[in-house]
C-alpha positions in Angstrom: -23.2 23.5 47.4 -24.0 22.3 51.1 -27.4 23.7 51.2 -27.9 22.1 47.7 -26.9 18.5 48.5 -28.8 18.9 51.5 -32.1 19.9 50.1 -31.5 17.4 47.5 -31.2 14.5 50.1 -34.2 15.8 51.9 -36.3 15.8 48.5 -35.0 12.3 47.7 -35.9 11.1 51.2 -39.4 12.2 51.2 -39.9 11.2 47.5 -39.0 7.9 47.9 -40.6 7.2 51.5 -43.4 4.7 51.2 -46.7 6.4 51.1 -49.6 4.7 53.3 -52.5 3.6 50.7 -56.0 3.9 51.6 -57.6 0.8 49.9 -60.9 -0.3 50.6 -61.4 -3.6 51.7 -64.6 -6.0 51.7 -65.5 -6.7 55.2 -67.2 -10.1 55.7 -70.0 -11.0 58.1 -68.9 -13.8 60.3 -71.1 -15.8 62.7 -70.1 -15.7 66.0 -69.6 -19.0 67.9 -70.9 -18.9 71.4 -68.1 -19.8 74.2 -70.4 -22.2 76.1 -69.0 -25.8 76.4 -70.6 -28.7 74.5 -71.6 -31.9 75.9 -70.4 -35.5 74.6 -73.4 -36.1 72.1 -72.8 -32.7 70.5 -69.4 -33.2 70.1 -69.9 -36.6 68.7 -72.5 -35.0 66.1 -69.6 -32.4 65.3 -67.1 -35.2 64.6 -69.6 -37.1 62.5 -70.0 -34.0 60.3 -66.2 -33.4 60.1 -65.8 -37.1 59.0 -68.8 -36.2 56.4 -67.2 -33.2 54.9 -63.9 -35.2 54.8 -65.5 -38.2 53.0 -67.1 -35.7 50.4 -65.7 -35.5 46.9 -64.6 -31.9 46.5 -63.5 -32.1 43.0 -66.8 -31.2 41.6 -67.7 -28.3 44.0 -67.2 -24.6 43.2 -65.0 -22.2 44.5 -67.8 -20.8 47.0 -69.0 -24.2 48.2 -65.4 -25.2 49.0 -65.1 -21.9 50.8 -68.5 -22.5 52.6 -66.9 -25.9 53.6 -63.8 -24.8 54.8 -65.6 -22.0 57.1 -67.6 -24.8 58.5 -64.7 -27.2 59.2 -63.1 -24.2 61.0 -66.0 -23.2 63.1 -66.6 -26.9 64.1 -62.8 -27.2 65.1 -63.2 -24.0 67.2 -66.3 -25.4 68.9 -64.2 -28.6 69.6 -61.1 -26.9 70.4 -63.0 -24.7 73.4 -61.7 -26.6 76.6 -60.7 -25.4 80.0 -57.4 -26.8 79.5 -54.2 -25.0 79.3 -51.5 -26.5 76.8 -47.6 -25.7 77.7 -44.9 -26.7 75.3 -41.9 -28.4 76.4 -39.6 -25.4 75.8 -42.1 -23.2 77.7 -42.2 -25.8 80.7 -38.2 -25.8 80.5 -38.1 -22.2 81.0 -40.7 -21.9 83.9 -38.9 -24.6 85.6 -35.4 -22.8 85.3 -37.2 -19.5 86.4 -38.5 -21.3 89.4 -35.2 -22.5 90.3 -33.3 -19.1 89.9 -36.0 -17.0 91.8 -36.8 -19.7 94.4 
């Protein structure tokens, strides 16, 4: 009886465990944005383009056109966000200060 319950439990564990699925996914080719810094005139031109996209009437656009605009906005935002600065949140700054006080 003991062997039967153990074998039944092992069979149920193997049968009910999640199996890994091998689903094909479509790989999209993205354009790579260079990591060089941009000057002020290029930044102004990118901001103007962002404002043009925001002012655009998107209600009559197709789904693919909206997707292209969304990708363009994301790439422009990435280009504008390329800056040599490090942003530290308030909680992280407080944690760093406390650690410095404890260690020193």
